[in-house]
Kinemage of the C-alpha trace (Angstrom):
@kinemage 1
@onewidth
@group {chain A} dominant
@subgroup {mainchain}
@vectorlist {calphas} color= white
{ca met a 1} P 0.024 -0.011 -0.057
{ca val a 2} L 1.277 3.424 -1.069
{ca leu a 3} L 1.336 6.067 1.744
{ca ala a 4} L 1.251 9.719 0.968
{ca ser a 5} L 4.462 11.311 1.882
{ca arg a 6} L 4.066 13.670 4.830
{ca glu a 7} L 7.049 15.180 6.497
{ca phe a 8} L 5.143 17.250 9.142
{ca ile a 9} L 1.884 16.762 10.972
{ca ala a 10} L 0.410 19.997 12.523
{ca ser a 11} L -2.644 22.070 12.689
{ca pro a 12} L -3.014 24.166 9.451
{ca asp a 13} L -2.658 27.919 9.839
{ca asp a 14} L -6.260 28.372 8.769
{ca arg a 15} L -7.409 26.152 11.749
{ca lys a 16} L -5.379 27.912 14.500
{ca asp a 17} L -8.609 29.247 16.098
{ca gln a 18} L -10.273 25.845 16.378
{ca ile a 19} L -10.536 24.500 19.873
{ca val a 20} L -10.160 21.015 18.548
{ca phe a 21} L -8.443 19.861 15.133
{ca lys a 22} L -8.658 16.383 14.073
{ca trp a 23} L -5.900 15.032 11.795
{ca pro a 24} L -7.697 13.637 8.678
{ca asp a 25} L -5.652 10.531 8.179
{ca leu a 26} L -5.999 7.408 10.355
{ca arg a 27} L -2.622 5.942 9.134
{ca ile a 28} L 0.105 7.971 10.395
{ca arg a 29} L 3.561 7.374 8.582
{ca lys a 30} L 6.410 6.301 10.691
{ca phe a 31} L 9.197 8.750 11.424
{ca thr a 32} L 6.864 11.785 10.486
{ca arg a 33} L 7.423 14.883 12.452
{ca ala a 34} L 4.373 16.194 14.642
{ca ile a 35} L 4.488 19.863 15.656
{ca val a 36} L 2.491 20.720 18.761
{ca asn a 37} L 2.078 24.370 19.444
{ca ala a 38} L 2.865 25.871 22.718
{ca asp a 39} L -0.984 26.229 23.458
{ca gln a 40} L -1.872 22.840 22.333
{ca val a 41} L -1.878 19.181 23.513
{ca ala a 42} L -1.963 16.308 21.096
{ca leu a 43} L -4.022 13.143 21.886
{ca phe a 44} L -3.842 9.692 20.272
{ca ile a 45} L -7.320 8.070 20.371
{ca asn a 46} L -8.077 4.342 19.915
{ca thr a 47} L -11.544 2.864 20.235
{ca gly a 48} L -12.681 5.810 22.202
{ca gln a 49} L -9.899 5.892 24.633
{ca val a 50} L -6.910 8.137 25.007
{ca val a 51} L -3.766 5.875 24.570
{ca gly a 52} L -1.109 8.637 24.636
{ca thr a 53} L -0.486 12.377 24.521
{ca met a 54} L 2.263 14.722 23.194
{ca gly a 55} L 3.000 18.131 24.844
{ca pro a 56} L 4.139 21.279 23.043
{ca gly a 57} L 7.114 20.899 20.835
{ca arg a 58} L 8.322 18.641 17.955
{ca his a 59} L 8.027 14.803 18.136
{ca gln a 60} L 8.998 12.005 15.985
{ca ile a 61} L 6.258 9.548 15.266
{ca asp a 62} L 8.074 6.523 16.264
{ca ala a 63} L 7.656 3.819 18.969
{ca asp a 64} L 11.132 4.385 20.229
{ca glu a 65} L 10.208 8.033 21.161
{ca leu a 66} L 6.601 7.220 21.950
{ca pro a 67} L 6.381 3.640 23.215
{ca phe a 68} L 2.488 3.518 23.279
{ca leu a 69} L 2.515 3.619 19.487
{ca gly a 70} L 3.953 0.075 19.348
{ca thr a 71} L 0.629 -1.271 20.065
{ca phe a 72} L -0.925 0.403 17.023
{ca val a 73} L 1.446 -0.660 14.192
{ca asp a 74} L -0.409 -0.986 10.840
{ca phe a 75} L 0.887 -4.232 9.384
{ca ala a 76} L -0.997 -3.691 6.217
{ca thr a 77} L 1.678 -1.127 5.464
{ca gly a 78} L 4.456 -3.420 6.350
{ca gly a 79} L 4.944 -1.792 9.692
{ca asn a 80} L 5.599 1.675 8.200
{ca ala a 81} L 2.618 3.313 9.751
{ca tyr a 82} L 0.578 3.545 13.042
{ca arg a 83} L -3.159 3.434 12.914
{ca ala a 84} L -4.940 5.841 15.454
{ca glu a 85} L -6.792 9.019 15.612
{ca leu a 86} L -4.815 12.201 16.307
{ca tyr a 87} L -6.386 15.379 17.814
{ca phe a 88} L -4.698 18.780 18.513
{ca val a 89} L -6.588 20.484 21.370
{ca gly a 90} L -5.969 24.105 22.264
{ca thr a 91} L -5.484 25.076 25.864
{ca arg a 92} L -5.682 28.793 25.528
{ca glu a 93} L -8.501 31.067 26.340
{ca tyr a 94} L -11.086 31.359 23.535
{ca pro a 95} L -13.160 34.578 23.746
{ca gly a 96} L -16.101 36.062 21.923
{ca phe a 97} L -18.833 33.320 22.373
{ca thr a 98} L -22.362 34.746 22.812
{ca phe a 99} L -25.378 33.516 24.536
{ca gly a 100} L -28.883 34.708 25.199
{ca gly a 101} L -32.605 33.736 25.845
{ca arg a 102} L -35.322 33.521 28.216
{ca ile a 103} L -34.395 32.330 31.738
{ca asp a 104} L -37.763 31.835 33.569
{ca asp a 105} L -40.927 33.531 35.048
{ca val a 106} L -40.026 35.120 38.448
{ca gln a 107} L -42.089 36.760 40.972
{ca asp a 108} L -40.804 40.267 41.607
{ca pro a 109} L -40.359 40.273 45.439
{ca gln a 110} L -41.115 44.092 45.544
{ca thr a 111} L -44.512 44.200 43.776
{ca gly a 112} L -45.534 40.354 43.534
{ca met a 113} L -45.873 40.619 39.782
{ca val a 114} L -44.752 37.544 37.766
{ca val a 115} L -42.369 38.762 35.063
{ca thr a 116} L -40.247 36.976 32.443
{ca leu a 117} L -36.458 37.407 32.874
{ca arg a 118} L -34.166 37.335 29.853
{ca val a 119} L -30.282 37.298 29.625
{ca phe a 120} L -27.866 38.292 27.071
{ca gly a 121} L -24.112 38.499 27.060
{ca asp a 122} L -20.770 36.761 25.930
{ca tyr a 123} L -18.146 34.668 27.617
{ca ser a 124} L -14.746 33.123 27.037
{ca leu a 125} L -14.105 29.355 27.105
{ca gln a 126} L -11.014 27.256 28.034
{ca val a 127} L -10.252 23.620 27.851
{ca thr a 128} L -9.199 22.291 31.324
{ca asp a 129} L -9.030 18.584 30.467
{ca pro a 130} L -8.311 17.775 26.773
{ca ala a 131} L -8.913 14.058 27.324
{ca ala a 132} L -12.327 14.551 29.007
{ca leu a 133} L -13.300 16.941 26.247
{ca val a 134} L -12.610 14.562 23.312
{ca thr a 135} L -13.775 11.352 24.938
{ca asn a 136} L -16.945 12.521 26.767
{ca leu a 137} L -18.209 15.160 24.357
{ca val a 138} L -17.213 13.757 20.961
{ca gly a 139} L -20.210 11.441 20.748
{ca thr a 140} L -22.618 14.332 21.453
{ca val a 141} L -21.106 17.327 19.728
{ca asp a 142} L -18.834 17.806 16.748
{ca val a 143} L -15.815 19.042 18.784
{ca thr a 144} L -14.106 20.174 15.757
{ca asp a 145} L -16.524 22.898 15.176
{ca asn a 146} L -16.319 25.775 17.543
{ca asn a 147} L -19.812 26.954 17.160
{ca arg a 148} L -21.241 23.410 17.929
{ca val a 149} L -19.060 23.438 21.116
{ca ala a 150} L -20.047 26.932 22.154
{ca gly a 151} L -23.710 26.172 21.444
{ca trp a 152} L -23.628 23.299 23.726
{ca val a 153} L -21.960 25.280 26.373
{ca ser a 154} L -24.506 28.104 25.990
{ca asp a 155} L -27.317 25.573 26.549
{ca gln a 156} L -25.627 24.433 29.800
{ca leu a 157} L -25.162 28.022 30.898
{ca leu a 158} L -28.862 28.886 30.396
{ca lys a 159} L -29.967 25.683 32.287
{ca val a 160} L -27.793 26.828 35.277
{ca met a 161} L -29.080 30.284 35.081
{ca arg a 162} L -32.676 29.265 35.155
{ca thr a 163} L -32.004 27.883 38.593
{ca glu a 164} L -29.256 30.240 39.985
{ca val a 165} L -30.673 33.672 38.988
{ca thr a 166} L -34.336 32.685 40.189
{ca thr a 167} L -32.793 31.376 43.617
{ca gln a 168} L -30.746 34.612 44.080
{ca val a 169} L -33.669 36.869 43.288
{ca val a 170} L -36.144 34.997 45.604
{ca arg a 171} L -33.634 34.368 48.494
{ca asn a 172} L -32.105 37.878 48.563
{ca gly a 173} L -35.416 39.824 47.655
{ca trp a 174} L -33.739 41.630 44.883
{ca pro a 175} L -36.121 44.001 43.008
{ca val a 176} L -36.315 42.928 39.356
{ca leu a 177} L -36.064 46.470 38.098
{ca gly a 178} L -32.798 46.948 39.953
{ca leu a 179} L -31.022 43.632 39.132
{ca ser a 180} L -28.244 45.493 37.327
{ca ala a 181} L -26.984 46.535 40.710
{ca tyr a 182} L -26.320 42.861 41.504
{ca thr a 183} L -24.710 41.743 38.349
{ca pro a 184} L -21.265 41.009 39.811
{ca asp a 185} L -22.840 38.789 42.373
{ca ile a 186} L -25.003 37.064 39.875
{ca glu a 187} L -21.998 36.596 37.262
{ca lys a 188} L -19.817 35.053 40.002
{ca ala a 189} L -22.589 32.676 41.177
{ca val a 190} L -23.330 31.672 37.605
{ca ile a 191} L -19.734 31.002 36.645
{ca leu a 192} L -19.150 28.889 39.621
{ca ala a 193} L -22.302 26.701 39.091
{ca thr a 194} L -21.824 26.399 35.386
{ca asn a 195} L -18.117 25.208 35.875
{ca asn a 196} L -19.389 22.632 38.248
{ca gln a 197} L -21.634 21.374 35.446
{ca leu a 198} L -18.993 21.444 32.781
{ca ala a 199} L -16.256 19.891 34.811
{ca thr a 200} L -17.103 16.356 33.501
{ca tyr a 201} L -16.472 17.590 29.908
{ca gly a 202} L -13.213 19.307 30.482
{ca val a 203} L -14.187 22.790 29.669
{ca ala a 204} L -14.756 25.815 31.840
{ca leu a 205} L -15.926 29.482 31.634
{ca val a 206} L -13.168 31.959 32.228
{ca arg a 207} L -15.103 35.166 32.438
{ca met a 208} L -18.275 36.673 31.191
{ca gly a 209} L -18.805 40.035 29.455
{ca asn a 210} L -21.720 42.446 28.575
{ca phe a 211} L -23.790 40.403 31.012
{ca asp a 212} L -27.369 41.902 30.821
{ca leu a 213} L -30.506 40.629 32.752
{ca asn a 214} L -33.591 42.317 31.311
{ca leu a 215} L -37.300 42.017 31.015
{ca ser a 216} L -39.741 41.739 28.087
{ca asp a 217} L -41.005 45.166 26.867
{ca ser a 218} L -44.479 44.616 28.301
{ca asp a 219} L -43.218 43.474 31.731
{ca glu a 220} L -40.776 46.316 31.996
{ca ala a 221} L -43.588 48.826 31.157
{ca gln a 222} L -45.881 47.645 33.779
{ca leu a 223} L -43.333 47.555 36.436
{ca lys a 224} L -42.200 51.203 35.444
{ca asn a 225} L -45.889 52.327 35.527
{ca leu a 226} L -46.411 50.709 38.930
{ca ala a 227} L -43.166 52.380 40.213
{ca lys a 228} L -44.429 55.702 38.988
{ca asp a 229} L -47.873 55.364 40.556
{ca thr a 230} L -46.329 54.372 43.852
{ca ala a 231} L -43.926 57.263 43.799
{ca tyr a 232} L -46.736 59.774 42.975
{ca ser a 233} L -49.239 58.240 45.512
{ca arg a 234} L -46.464 58.804 48.154
{ca leu a 235} L -45.997 62.392 47.055
{ca ala a 236} L -49.830 63.082 47.002
{ca gly a 237} L -50.268 61.500 50.531
{ca gly a 238} L -52.175 58.492 49.366
{ca phe a 239} L -53.276 56.589 46.359
{ca asn a 240} L -56.819 58.053 46.425
{ca arg a 241} L -55.583 61.532 46.178
{ca tyr a 242} L -53.250 60.672 43.358
{ca ala a 243} L -56.023 58.851 41.464
{ca ala a 244} L -58.457 61.748 41.962
{ca gly a 245} L -55.758 64.225 40.671
{ca glu a 246} L -55.322 62.066 37.596
{ca met a 247} L -58.822 61.865 36.993
{ca ala a 248} L -59.192 65.729 37.087
{ca leu a 249} L -56.134 66.030 34.950
{ca gly a 250} L -57.725 63.679 32.504
{ca ala a 251} L -61.052 65.470 32.464
{ca gly a 252} L -59.240 68.842 31.861
{ca gln a 253} L -57.301 67.423 28.894
{ca gly a 254} L -60.525 65.999 27.402
{ca met a 255} L -62.246 69.298 27.529
{ca ala a 256} L -59.226 71.007 26.077
{ca gln a 257} L -59.357 68.694 23.064
{ca gly a 258} L -62.504 70.352 21.585
{ca gly a 259} L -64.854 69.609 24.432
{ca ser a 260} L -65.748 66.210 23.228
{ca gly a 261} L -65.708 64.977 26.814
{ca asp a 262} L -67.417 67.913 28.493
{ca ser a 263} L -70.953 66.748 28.387
{ca gly a 264} L -73.086 67.010 31.589
{ca ala a 265} L -73.027 63.292 32.129
{ca phe a 266} L -69.304 63.060 31.644
{ca leu a 267} L -68.637 65.793 34.119
{ca ala a 268} L -71.036 64.412 36.696
{ca ala a 269} L -69.454 61.074 36.461
{ca gly a 270} L -66.026 62.313 36.526
{ca leu a 271} L -66.534 64.642 39.474
{ca gly a 272} L -68.605 62.106 41.356
{ca leu a 273} L -65.949 59.401 41.051
{ca gly a 274} L -63.228 61.986 41.672
{ca gly a 275} L -65.033 62.903 44.959
{ca gln a 276} L -65.251 59.363 46.089
{ca leu a 277} L -61.604 58.804 45.446
{ca ala a 278} L -60.618 61.848 47.321
{ca gly a 279} L -62.840 60.633 50.227
{ca gly a 280} L -61.445 57.179 50.178
{ca ala a 281} L -64.611 55.555 48.810
{ca gly a 282} L -64.396 52.287 47.126
{ca pro a 283} L -64.597 48.580 47.841
{ca gln a 284} L -61.330 48.721 49.857
{ca ser a 285} L -62.361 51.676 52.060
{ca gln a 286} L -66.006 50.438 53.063
{ca gly a 287} L -66.726 50.547 56.700
{ca gly a 288} L -64.193 53.336 57.352
{ca glu a 289} L -61.189 51.114 56.453
{ca pro a 290} L -58.348 53.017 54.788
{ca gly a 291} L -57.997 52.662 51.082
{ca pro a 292} L -54.820 51.309 49.267
{ca val a 293} L -51.580 52.457 50.786
{ca pro a 294} L -48.508 52.655 48.646
{ca pro a 295} L -45.236 51.081 49.938
{ca pro a 296} L -43.135 53.182 52.228
{ca ala a 297} L -40.266 55.040 50.442
{ca pro a 298} L -38.216 53.743 49.078
{ca gly a 299} L -39.836 50.615 47.694
{ca phe a 300} L -38.261 50.078 44.340
{ca ala a 301} L -34.966 49.707 42.601
{ca gly a 302} L -32.262 51.488 44.636
{ca gly a 303} L -34.086 51.517 47.832
{ca gly a 304} L -35.365 49.432 50.618
{ca ala a 305} L -37.968 46.877 50.960
{ca gly a 306} L -41.620 47.242 49.827
{ca tyr a 307} L -44.604 45.095 50.669
{ca ala a 308} L -42.639 41.819 50.689
{ca gly a 309} L -39.626 43.044 52.312
{ca ala a 310} L -41.239 44.792 55.162
{ca pro a 311} L -44.731 43.498 55.926
{ca ala a 312} L -45.114 45.770 59.000
{ca thr a 313} L -44.710 48.943 56.926
{ca arg a 314} L -48.054 48.710 55.334
{ca ala a 315} L -49.785 48.353 58.675
{ca ala a 316} L -47.742 51.494 59.889
{ca ala a 317} L -48.751 53.383 56.799
{ca ala a 318} L -52.326 52.425 57.215
{ca ala a 319} L -52.369 53.495 60.937
{ca ala a 320} L -51.061 56.825 59.829
{ca ala a 321} L -53.840 57.456 57.269
{ca pro a 322} L -56.406 60.131 58.179
{ca ala a 323} L -59.413 58.819 60.356
{ca thr a 324} L -62.750 58.521 58.547
{ca ala a 325} L -66.396 58.029 59.349
{ca val a 326} L -69.107 56.177 57.319
{ca cys a 327} L -71.902 57.967 55.666
{ca pro a 328} L -75.292 56.618 57.000
{ca asn a 329} L -76.794 57.091 53.406
{ca cys a 330} L -74.230 55.745 50.865
{ca his a 331} L -71.719 54.089 53.249
{ca ala a 332} L -68.890 56.101 51.776
{ca ala a 333} L -65.811 56.815 53.829
{ca val a 334} L -65.961 60.488 54.932
{ca pro a 335} L -63.064 62.481 56.689
{ca thr a 336} L -63.697 62.909 60.341
{ca gly a 337} L -65.134 66.400 61.045
{ca ala a 338} L -66.915 66.780 57.756
{ca arg a 339} L -70.582 68.025 58.048
{ca phe a 340} L -71.792 66.555 54.738
{ca cys a 341} L -70.868 63.537 52.750
{ca pro a 342} L -68.773 64.486 49.626
{ca ser a 343} L -70.395 61.629 47.686
{ca cys a 344} L -74.134 62.087 48.254
{ca gly a 345} L -74.506 65.325 50.190
{ca gln a 346} L -76.142 63.574 53.237
{ca ala a 347} L -75.707 65.567 56.560
{ca met a 348} L -73.337 63.657 58.845
{ca pro a 349} L -74.460 63.195 62.490
{ca ala a 350} L -72.569 65.347 64.966
{ca pro a 351} L -69.666 63.534 66.554
{ca ala a 352} L -69.732 62.625 70.255
{ca gly a 353} L -68.651 65.704 72.216
{ca his a 354} L -70.084 68.244 69.985
{ca cys a 355} L -71.565 71.187 71.901
{ca asn a 356} L -74.799 72.512 70.310
{ca ala a 357} L -74.486 75.869 72.200
{ca cys a 358} L -71.235 76.996 70.865
{ca gly a 359} L -70.230 74.410 68.173
{ca thr a 360} L -67.101 73.318 69.926
{ca asp a 361} L -65.994 69.703 69.245
{ca asn a 362} L -64.963 68.273 72.662
{ca pro a 363} L -62.813 65.145 73.229
{ca pro a 364} L -64.921 61.996 73.528
{ca gly a 365} L -66.003 61.333 77.190
{ca ser a 366} L -66.291 65.019 78.100
{ca arg a 367} L -69.201 66.019 80.235
{ca phe a 368} L -68.917 69.795 79.844
{ca cys a 369} L -68.078 71.937 76.930
{ca ala a 370} L -64.541 73.331 77.029
{ca gly a 371} L -65.796 76.363 75.171
{ca cys a 372} L -68.849 77.561 77.069
{ca gly a 373} L -69.121 75.182 80.189
{ca gln a 374} L -72.531 73.945 79.199
{ca pro a 375} L -73.170 70.168 79.986
{ca leu a 376} L -72.892 67.824 77.086
{ca gly a 377} L -76.013 65.501 77.270
{ca pro a 378} L -77.726 64.280 80.375
{ca gln a 379} L -75.713 64.386 83.444
{ca pro a 380} L -75.602 61.540 86.023
{ca val a 381} L -77.920 61.593 88.986
{ca his a 382} L -76.890 60.766 92.625
{ca cys a 383} L -78.914 59.802 95.664
{ca pro a 384} L -79.219 62.779 97.946
{ca ser a 385} L -78.847 60.418 100.970
{ca cys a 386} L -76.206 57.860 100.183
{ca gly a 387} L -74.696 59.370 97.067
{ca ala a 388} L -75.157 56.265 94.915
{ca glu a 389} L -75.396 57.000 91.116
{ca ala a 390} L -78.828 56.413 89.694
{ca ala a 391} L -80.480 56.372 86.228
{ca ala a 392} L -82.059 59.559 84.893
{ca asp a 393} L -85.680 58.051 85.210
{ca gln a 394} L -85.033 56.305 88.526
{ca arg a 395} L -87.510 57.645 91.355
{ca phe a 396} L -85.933 55.896 94.237
{ca cys a 397} L -82.487 54.879 95.235
{ca ala a 398} L -81.795 51.261 94.801
{ca ser a 399} L -79.381 51.335 97.764
{ca cys a 400} L -81.311 53.109 100.490
{ca gly a 401} L -84.865 53.699 99.184
{ca thr a 402} L -84.602 57.609 99.339
{ca ala a 403} L -86.695 59.396 96.908
{ca ile a 404} L -84.840 60.894 93.875
{ca ala a 405} L -85.927 64.088 92.153
{ca pro a 406} L -85.619 64.001 88.222
{ca ala a 407} L -82.283 65.402 86.970
{ca ala a 408} L -82.328 69.080 85.948
{ca thr a 409} L -81.652 69.484 82.167
{ca gly a 410} L -78.873 72.108 81.515
{ca gly a 411} L -77.931 72.264 85.187
{ca ser a 412} L -74.910 70.834 87.048
{ca gly a 413} L -76.291 67.357 86.620
{ca thr a 414} L -76.302 66.533 90.458
{ca gly a 415} L -80.135 66.485 90.621
{ca ala a 416} L -82.457 68.590 92.805
{ca gln a 417} L -82.260 68.048 96.567
{ca pro a 418} L -85.613 67.101 98.228
{ca glu a 419} L -86.545 69.165 101.276
{ca pro a 420} L -85.421 67.730 104.483
{ca gly a 421} L -87.829 65.171 106.012
{ca ala a 422} L -89.777 64.759 102.703
{ca gln a 423} L -91.319 61.351 102.516
{ca pro a 424} L -91.857 59.587 99.372
{ca lys a 425} L -95.457 59.652 97.951
């Protein structure tokens, strides 16, 4: 059998950037010179097993220099060749591989909204175990094609990120809109977890670049709108006031656009709903309960915790909300002290402690007006004999049987004293 004369075996110049280059001939001529570059390792493979290696430098293909070749003498050539697969594997860093795609649906710890996270970036790759790369990956991926190798690595990277990024966000309570602030932490955790996954295949990520975690356009718009509403609600002193202001602004803009929205029905509906919002009306404020309360500042990217991070803050904010009363007619929430309901115009009952003589509102439990000294409501009656307190319509003392005169209205409230010696009739 005639063998093609080859004086040297090496990676061609146009294949220097390949991670793995496979020599095309299975029969390697005896005494041929093999050139292994400084950033390469050469592997001899037989039946899927590494039978020998050559480090950087020049090597003569001969069993005297490489004893393991004696087992693979090709007797069909009269012993002038060896039969084996020869791979040249680069050990330097290979940059410029890109990755990207959908990670997973994640619940934002700040708002409770479920959003879709995506990731894009690039990375550099390095072979850490040439033998493991060729023997463990060659049956799955064409290792002589950099794009095939990088595509497989990118798939493993995304699998790891689906778990790692979600875990980091949920465990640490990181706001989705502010994830860029935690990019170094996420990158470090992802590289470590991915390399654990790739160790079996003899490759590793060296570094990542242009690492970008982002949202779909619709999710990002919703979170930004919610952040805006929360900030404006805080500035306005509550969501109801902010919503009423937005409605009034919208009505004004509508009337400015040719008056298309200035009909009587439109204005009545707008002003009515605006009044309800300003007064706290609505399903969430029935029975005097405060309406929606925005998270305490700051509750979004760059700030502290919102609802999920600080559960007690919502209760504190609700406690600080203005006190309200309930309209007896429409059951809307009405600010304490209002004389009429802003929703239906019903007169509100006078609060406890209100003096009808001078109009002063006294603290609950007051018996006399702090403004004019007049008694507030019926005054307690006491027995003239033993001093026991009695009901206003009680005629005799339940303790000693002494007759009790009716309480005087508008007086001191101690009751009229009977004449000495008077007997009950």
